Structures are given as C-alpha cells and as structure tokens.
VOGU-3710 file (C-alpha; in Angstrom, 3 decimals, decimal comma):
1> mipistiren> 0,000/0,000/0,000  1,365/3,403/-0,948  1,971/5,444/2,233  -0,397/8,422/2,536  2,620/10,631/3,238  4,001/9,759/-0,222  0,702/10,679/-1,844  0,348/13,957/0,040  3,951/15,045/-0,564  3,690/14,834/-4,360
11> pekvinrlti> 0,288/13,707/-5,684  1,142/14,608/-9,277  4,229/12,409/-9,200  2,185/9,493/-7,862  -0,423/9,966/-10,604  2,258/10,154/-13,305  4,149/7,095/-12,036  0,994/4,977/-11,969  0,343/5,783/-15,632  3,393/3,572/-16,326
21> knidaksail> 1,252/0,710/-14,991  -1,585/1,955/-17,209  -3,561/3,167/-14,184  -5,501/6,448/-14,240  -5,304/7,228/-10,531  -6,191/10,933/-10,518  -9,697/10,573/-9,083  -8,520/8,026/-6,499  -5,650/10,271/-5,393  -7,958/13,279/-5,018
31> qiialddvrk> -10,412/11,136/-3,051  -7,624/9,880/-0,777  -6,432/13,410/-0,019  -10,003/14,600/0,654  -10,724/11,664/2,960  -7,409/12,169/4,738  -8,318/15,833/5,297  -11,632/14,768/6,843  -9,831/12,163/8,946  -7,347/14,688/10,284
41> etqrnmddll> -10,001/17,313/11,041  -12,241/14,746/12,747  -9,322/13,491/14,820  -8,451/17,048/15,889  -12,045/17,836/16,875  -12,353/14,583/18,791  -9,085/15,191/20,620  -10,268/18,703/21,554  -13,554/17,351/22,926  -11,794/14,649/24,915
51> aqtnnlakei> -9,437/17,250/26,359  -12,460/19,357/27,380  -14,142/16,377/29,059  -10,963/15,591/30,980  -10,720/19,182/32,210  -14,401/19,231/33,153  -14,044/15,983/35,066  -11,304/17,568/37,179  -13,380/20,702/37,705  -16,440/18,627/38,708
61> gilfksgkke> -14,355/16,801/41,272  -13,177/20,079/42,815  -16,748/21,439/42,967  -18,041/18,327/44,712  -15,249/18,531/47,278  -16,159/22,193/47,844  -19,809/21,282/48,441  -21,029/23,023/45,269  -23,265/20,166/44,165  -25,610/22,182/41,892
71> eadalkqknt> -22,716/23,668/39,933  -21,096/20,238/39,708  -24,327/18,643/38,432  -24,633/21,327/35,724  -21,114/20,616/34,547  -21,794/16,867/34,606  -24,600/17,368/32,092  -22,308/19,465/29,909  -19,663/16,767/30,172  -22,181/14,103/29,151
81> dlkeqakale> -23,141/16,168/26,093  -19,477/16,563/25,119  -18,902/12,806/25,457  -21,847/12,135/23,145  -20,361/14,536/20,602  -16,987/12,809/20,927  -18,649/9,415/20,439  -20,285/10,654/17,237  -16,934/11,962/16,023  -15,312/8,622/16,865
91> qkleetqtkl> -17,863/6,828/14,687  -17,275/9,330/11,885  -13,525/8,794/12,217  -13,900/5,019/11,935  -16,141/5,350/8,878  -13,711/7,781/7,225  -10,720/5,536/7,931  -12,570/2,555/6,452  -13,403/4,505/3,284  -9,819/5,780/3,052
101> qsvlvqlpnl> -8,399/2,281/3,466  -10,753/0,839/0,834  -9,444/3,334/-1,747  -5,794/2,966/-0,751  -5,755/-0,830/-1,099  -7,004/-0,590/-4,686  -3,919/1,333/-5,814  -0,962/-0,745/-7,076  2,601/-0,058/-6,042  4,470/2,789/-7,695
111> phesvpsgks> 6,844/1,503/-10,388  10,531/2,284/-10,073  11,804/5,027/-12,357  13,628/2,440/-14,502  10,391/0,600/-15,384  9,573/1,054/-19,084  6,070/1,876/-20,227  4,156/-0,807/-22,082  0,881/-2,689/-22,255  1,898/-6,362/-22,171
121> aadniivkqa> 4,734/-8,908/-22,145  5,503/-7,929/-25,736  6,857/-4,625/-24,377  9,282/-6,143/-21,859  12,977/-5,400/-22,384  15,581/-8,169/-22,706  18,556/-7,135/-20,578  20,646/-10,306/-20,867  20,766/-13,630/-22,692  23,188/-16,408/-21,798
131> gempvlqpda> 23,867/-20,072/-22,403  24,253/-22,278/-25,440  21,102/-22,979/-27,425  20,712/-26,760/-27,906  20,259/-28,292/-31,352  17,884/-31,255/-31,270  17,405/-34,144/-33,628  14,426/-33,998/-36,038  12,543/-36,598/-33,977  12,878/-34,617/-30,733
141> mphwdiatkf> 9,819/-34,672/-28,483  8,165/-32,120/-26,205  8,472/-32,817/-22,497  4,965/-34,272/-22,104  5,828/-37,019/-24,588  9,240/-37,559/-22,952  7,532/-37,847/-19,567  5,247/-40,536/-20,944  7,993/-42,405/-22,802  10,224/-42,614/-19,715
151> dlisfdmgsk> 7,300/-43,040/-17,275  8,304/-39,924/-15,314  5,023/-38,023/-14,998  1,387/-39,005/-15,408  -0,934/-36,203/-16,379  -3,845/-38,632/-16,889  -3,564/-40,016/-13,367  -3,602/-36,485/-11,999  -6,727/-35,641/-13,971  -8,393/-38,820/-12,713
161> vtgagfpfyk> -7,594/-38,266/-9,033  -7,887/-34,479/-8,864  -8,207/-32,690/-12,199  -6,157/-31,097/-14,946  -3,038/-29,331/-13,694  -2,302/-31,764/-10,834  0,199/-34,308/-12,242  1,712/-37,361/-10,559  5,539/-37,606/-10,580  6,848/-41,162/-10,607
171> gqgarlqral> 10,153/-43,021/-10,277  13,016/-41,036/-11,741  10,616/-38,143/-12,331  9,826/-37,917/-8,613  13,517/-38,211/-7,793  14,334/-35,434/-10,251  11,829/-33,190/-8,471  13,388/-33,954/-5,084  16,889/-33,435/-6,496  16,030/-29,982/-7,831
181> inffldeaia> 14,414/-28,931/-4,556  17,471/-29,987/-2,530  19,855/-28,419/-5,055  18,039/-25,070/-4,918  17,838/-25,129/-1,109  21,517/-26,013/-0,705  22,567/-23,260/-3,114  20,493/-20,690/-1,206  21,801/-21,818/2,177  25,373/-21,560/0,845
191> agyheiqppl> 24,508/-17,978/-0,186  23,533/-17,106/3,385  19,784/-17,745/3,348  18,077/-19,267/6,392  15,779/-22,178/5,562  12,134/-22,096/6,639  9,407/-24,663/6,021  6,161/-22,665/6,008  2,515/-23,720/6,336  0,583/-24,137/3,090
201> linedsgygt> -2,478/-22,282/4,382  -2,749/-18,606/5,280  -5,407/-16,365/6,798  -6,867/-13,192/5,298  -4,465/-10,907/7,166  -1,488/-12,668/5,574  -3,015/-12,509/2,103  -3,686/-8,813/2,622  -0,200/-8,168/4,006  1,671/-9,253/0,869
211> gqlpdkegqm> -0,967/-7,935/-1,541  -2,657/-11,105/-2,803  -5,898/-9,871/-1,241  -7,961/-8,222/-2,470  -6,103/-8,102/-5,827  -5,677/-11,839/-6,578  -8,550/-13,337/-4,619  -9,960/-15,084/-7,704  -6,643/-16,836/-8,367  -6,364/-18,392/-4,905
221> yhigidnlyl> -7,945/-21,584/-3,607  -10,212/-20,670/-0,699  -11,297/-23,004/2,099  -14,581/-21,378/3,014  -15,417/-23,243/6,216  -12,163/-22,071/7,841  -11,715/-18,896/5,769  -8,161/-19,898/4,850  -6,318/-19,754/1,537  -3,848/-22,176/-0,060
231> iptaevpvtn> -0,615/-20,298/-0,678  0,266/-19,220/-4,242  3,941/-18,977/-3,217  6,062/-19,349/-0,068  6,653/-15,591/-0,264  3,313/-15,046/1,477  3,804/-16,951/4,757  7,541/-16,214/4,960  7,176/-12,439/4,514  4,238/-12,383/6,944
241> lyrnlilqks> 6,506/-13,745/9,671  7,511/-10,099/10,132  4,017/-8,567/10,099  3,477/-6,043/12,921  7,122/-6,200/14,001  9,624/-3,445/14,696  13,127/-4,700/13,857  16,492/-3,173/14,585  18,672/-1,813/11,803  21,298/-4,371/12,800
251> dlpiknvays> 18,810/-7,173/12,035  18,814/-6,268/8,344  19,016/-7,740/5,843  17,028/-10,831/6,796  17,477/-13,633/4,244  15,079/-16,577/4,180  14,606/-19,454/1,746  11,627/-21,801/1,683  10,465/-24,765/-0,334  6,712/-25,248/-0,658
261> ncfrreagsy> 3,922/-26,545/-2,803  2,179/-23,669/-4,546  -1,466/-23,510/-5,585  -2,968/-21,288/-8,277  -6,381/-21,551/-9,873  -5,148/-19,995/-13,158  -8,728/-19,373/-14,194  -9,220/-19,160/-17,946  -5,955/-20,912/-18,857  -6,250/-23,206/-21,849
271> gkdvrglnrl> -4,619/-24,187/-25,162  -1,160/-25,325/-26,200  0,604/-22,871/-23,885  -0,647/-24,815/-20,853  0,163/-28,356/-22,060  2,192/-30,647/-19,828  4,161/-28,725/-17,212  3,755/-25,339/-18,859  1,025/-24,256/-16,435  -0,136/-26,178/-13,365
281> hqfdkveivq> -2,547/-25,606/-10,501  -0,172/-27,264/-8,004  3,596/-27,072/-8,341  6,813/-26,989/-6,316  8,954/-23,920/-5,876  11,898/-22,700/-3,820  11,528/-19,034/-2,887  14,096/-16,550/-1,593  12,834/-13,621/0,515  14,705/-10,661/1,958
291> ianpsdsyai> 13,732/-7,913/4,398  16,031/-4,960/3,762  17,036/-1,470/4,720  15,618/0,851/2,005  19,108/2,213/1,304  20,333/-1,287/0,409  17,354/-2,873/-1,320  18,343/-2,292/-4,947  21,867/-3,570/-4,382  20,261/-6,616/-2,759
301> ldtmiehvag> 17,964/-7,016/-5,767  21,080/-7,273/-7,953  22,495/-10,058/-5,762  19,216/-11,974/-5,968  19,245/-11,705/-9,761  22,838/-12,989/-9,807  21,823/-15,896/-7,566  19,055/-17,033/-9,927  21,305/-16,606/-12,967  23,923/-18,773/-11,243
311> llaklelpyr> 21,390/-21,562/-10,705  20,423/-21,614/-14,380  24,051/-21,569/-15,468  24,794/-24,580/-13,232  21,816/-26,389/-14,736  23,301/-25,640/-18,182  20,070/-24,046/-19,370  20,062/-21,166/-21,850  18,206/-18,255/-20,288  17,346/-14,627/-20,708
321> ilrlcggdms> 16,472/-11,864/-18,230  13,708/-9,365/-18,938  12,934/-6,067/-17,263  9,148/-6,024/-17,061  7,223/-3,083/-18,457  4,538/-1,351/-16,417  1,700/-3,251/-18,063  3,186/-6,675/-17,252  4,168/-6,005/-13,641  2,365/-7,330/-10,609
331> ftsaltfdfe> 0,110/-5,207/-8,415  2,685/-5,143/-5,603  5,997/-4,793/-7,444  8,116/-1,674/-7,867  10,612/-3,404/-10,185  10,595/-6,965/-11,532  13,024/-9,018/-13,597  11,718/-12,233/-15,147  13,931/-15,194/-16,042  13,013/-17,385/-18,986
341> vwsaaqerwl> 14,630/-20,623/-20,147  14,660/-21,924/-23,710  12,431/-24,913/-24,331  14,109/-26,485/-27,357  11,372/-28,914/-28,444  8,620/-26,331/-28,056  10,880/-23,637/-29,500  9,722/-21,038/-27,015  10,859/-19,243/-23,884  9,338/-20,360/-20,578
351> evssvsnfen> 9,212/-18,128/-17,518  10,815/-19,812/-14,490  11,403/-16,948/-12,066  10,373/-13,439/-11,128  12,693/-11,425/-8,898  11,087/-8,298/-7,464  11,635/-5,358/-5,160  8,400/-4,227/-3,508  10,072/-1,318/-1,699  7,821/-0,388/1,273
361> fqanrmklrf> 4,501/-1,394/-0,343  4,105/-4,727/1,448  5,796/-3,415/4,599  3,232/-0,616/4,863  0,364/-3,118/4,639  2,049/-5,388/7,204  3,314/-2,599/9,489  6,820/-4,041/9,106  9,238/-1,452/10,459  12,747/-1,019/11,813
371> kddsgktqla> 14,550/1,521/13,981  17,347/3,453/12,288  20,500/4,779/13,983  18,624/7,784/15,385  15,959/5,552/16,907  13,376/6,712/14,394  11,008/4,040/13,114  10,623/3,598/9,346  9,199/1,059/6,919  11,466/-1,729/5,683
381> htlngsalal> 11,720/-2,916/2,070  10,733/-6,452/1,015  12,084/-8,487/-1,909  11,505/-11,980/-3,219  12,352/-14,260/-6,094  11,715/-17,755/-7,411  14,912/-19,759/-7,062  13,440/-21,671/-8,735  9,961/-22,827/-9,816  10,246/-26,471/-10,820
391> privaallen> 7,722/-27,347/-13,577  9,216/-25,412/-16,471  12,754/-26,154/-15,288  11,901/-29,842/-15,546  10,299/-29,261/-18,959  13,425/-27,530/-20,294  15,801/-30,101/-18,764  13,909/-32,986/-20,380  13,578/-31,342/-23,784  17,046/-29,824/-24,042
401> nqqgdqvrip> 18,893/-32,950/-22,867  17,025/-35,700/-24,688  19,333/-38,137/-26,464  17,257/-40,856/-28,060  16,593/-43,496/-25,398  18,010/-41,441/-22,538  17,970/-37,947/-21,052  21,221/-36,459/-19,790  21,320/-34,964/-16,269  23,431/-31,770/-15,854
411> halraytgyd> 26,643/-32,351/-13,878  25,644/-30,060/-10,992  22,512/-32,118/-10,379  23,961/-35,640/-10,527  24,986/-35,760/-6,859  21,334/-35,102/-6,024  19,655/-37,441/-8,525  22,051/-40,338/-8,004  22,013/-41,024/-11,751  23,664/-39,401/-14,779
421> yislpkv> 20,969/-40,301/-17,299  17,252/-40,986/-17,252  16,759/-44,325/-18,917  13,806/-46,140/-20,413  11,832/-48,070/-17,811  12,449/-51,791/-17,618  9,658/-53,822/-19,184
//
C-alpha cells in the first residue's frame, strides 16, 4: 500500500508514475487526499472534545469537594453532552478511515523510475541472454511425450484423481523433483539464506499483508469453512513472519529461503501454452525472501538476480532476463526481472522466475518497520524471487537434454539425482 505521506507530498508524481502501470489514478488520489483531510479534522475535533471532558471531570471533582453540588451537576450534564459529541466523532472517524483504506488498497505499487512503459509482455525489455542454445534431432519430443515415454510423470492419473493441472511424478521423475528442490535449497543456504518450512495455508491478514488480497482473490484456492487460503507462493507466509514487528537496523538484511507446494487456480488458462508442465494448478517452488534497509534494497535485488542466474548456469540451461514493463508487472511490485529458459522442443521461452523489489509497499500493509540509527522508526523494504519454480525447469531439462533413449542430467545435479541419465523403464 502506498503510504499516505508519499501521496500527500507529491500527488502529481504518484499519478504520473501509476500511468506507467496503465492506471488512471487521478480521481482516487484526489479522493484519498479529501478523505485524509476529513480524517485529520475529525481526529483534531475529537481530541479537543476529549481534552475538554478531561478538564471538566477535574473541575467537577473540585466542585463536589467544595460542596457546590448544583454547579457540579450542571457541569456533569455538559460533560455528558461533550462525550456524546466525541462518540459521534469517533464513529465518523472510523467510517472515514474505512473509506480511506478501501481506496488505498485498490492502488498498485508505484513503479521504479527504470520501469519502461508498455501494455503487455511484448513490451518487456531483454537485458541479458546467456547459455548455449541446444540443437535437437528432427525426432525430438516435447516434455509431455518424454515424460510418458520414460514413465516420469502421469498427467492422466492427476486428472483422474484431482483434475487437470495436478500431475503425478513417478520413479526417476519424482527423484528429479526432489533433487532440484534440494539443489536449490543447498545453493540458497550456501549464499547465506536461512531455511524455513512454512505452512501451506494462510489467513486473510497474511493474504492482505503481501498484496494477494484483495487483488488476486480469484486466483487463490479458498477453504470457506475455515476462511483460509492455499498459498500461491512461499513468499506469502515467509514475509508475513515479520508482520506487525519493529526490527532493529542491525537485524537487516534478513534472508530466508523456503520450499513449498504452490497452488494457483489460473482461471481461464487453456490451449497449447498450458500443455504438460507449462502451467499447473499445483507445483513446487523454492523461494528466496529478503527484508532490507531501504538504502540497500536495490543492491540486494542485484544479488538476488545474480543468484538465480547462477542456478540456471549450473543447470546448463540457456536463459534470458527481462525487465518487465509497467503493463506486465504485478500489483505489488516496484521493479521486476523475469527469467526465462529456452524450451528447445517447443521452441519457445518459458518463464521460471520473477525477482522483485516491492520497496515499502508490502511493509506498509504489514506494518513491518525497523529503527534506524537515530531511533526513528521507518518502513522496511521487502524483496523476493523464485529460485526456482520447478515445472518449467523440468520441462526444459527434459527437452534440451534428450538423447534418443536417454535424457542427460546436468553435472551439478547428478549428486542429487544419483544417476547421470534418465533411462527407459524396464519392461
């Protein structure tokens, strides 16, 4: 949530920055300022009335002690009237704050000044491309056919037991999943991240804190009887560990890594772009999260980008990094870099990671603060990145490394899989 102080200091700048995200926020900004004016005036009037009632209470006490009961009774009635007025102002204040909050939460985060304008993914900017592009044989297969041939993944079994987008991993396919998870966790721990295993369910406050609610409510699985949500990413529970906390400057940065299942409804997804592992409703992901001092957050973002790039290089996957345009950014992000790997059999790029700086947007919603050297309390910055999401990594590994009746495992992963090649199942 954009701090009100930021809006009041330079409303025109806020309006102009949000146009980069293709948001016309002028009317909302004017409404926020007007409501904040009412809130401040109401608070002042209520404070004045409460001060008057406190003074009258003291005066009434003195009159009673002096035996001036009639004068004291007259002031008691006046005090009662003032309390009723203060109660009415308190109700008005609550109503105004609710209206103000409802407008504020609808505004997305301000994009960083480096974010390019644009309407969609077609307007994203490629900032780096690395790795050797594989050349496949003419009979090369897409990963869904490889998965069937080598009995690694069953999409049909998943559809039978649950529904489309919930595959079963089997044998060497299951072991490959586990190998990737452990590889990603070990790499993050070696880079100084602290491992956390989070719950898979969150409450409304957590969804609100990181910005999934109310923006992405339709994309989350909701358990109505308990009013809980299945997590779309480990970012949500891990970041919410610090909700309503005041940290010390010396605590920062905080670096956490978490593996979790992730659940996304992906309503309206269909067609060839969602075949196989391209888009799932349940998938595995390792997430890195940092809580940072605002003065350090963009340098930290660079280190997180380097970390993800290092993982892809070790997996020997060709990749590219894109700076997202305003129209393709998330509601909560100030600056996002996407990583895509080349899927050789499909001949297309597949997104496998987003690394983002949210600045103080999530921290403001969560009331996540820290004390600086002067003892002043200020909002922290939050960052996160996929390191990495498994489905499309698996898809690219299978497609790019297929060699007839076997699939080669990258060297960095072999200590985790326990095998160098995926072989045809024994009949």
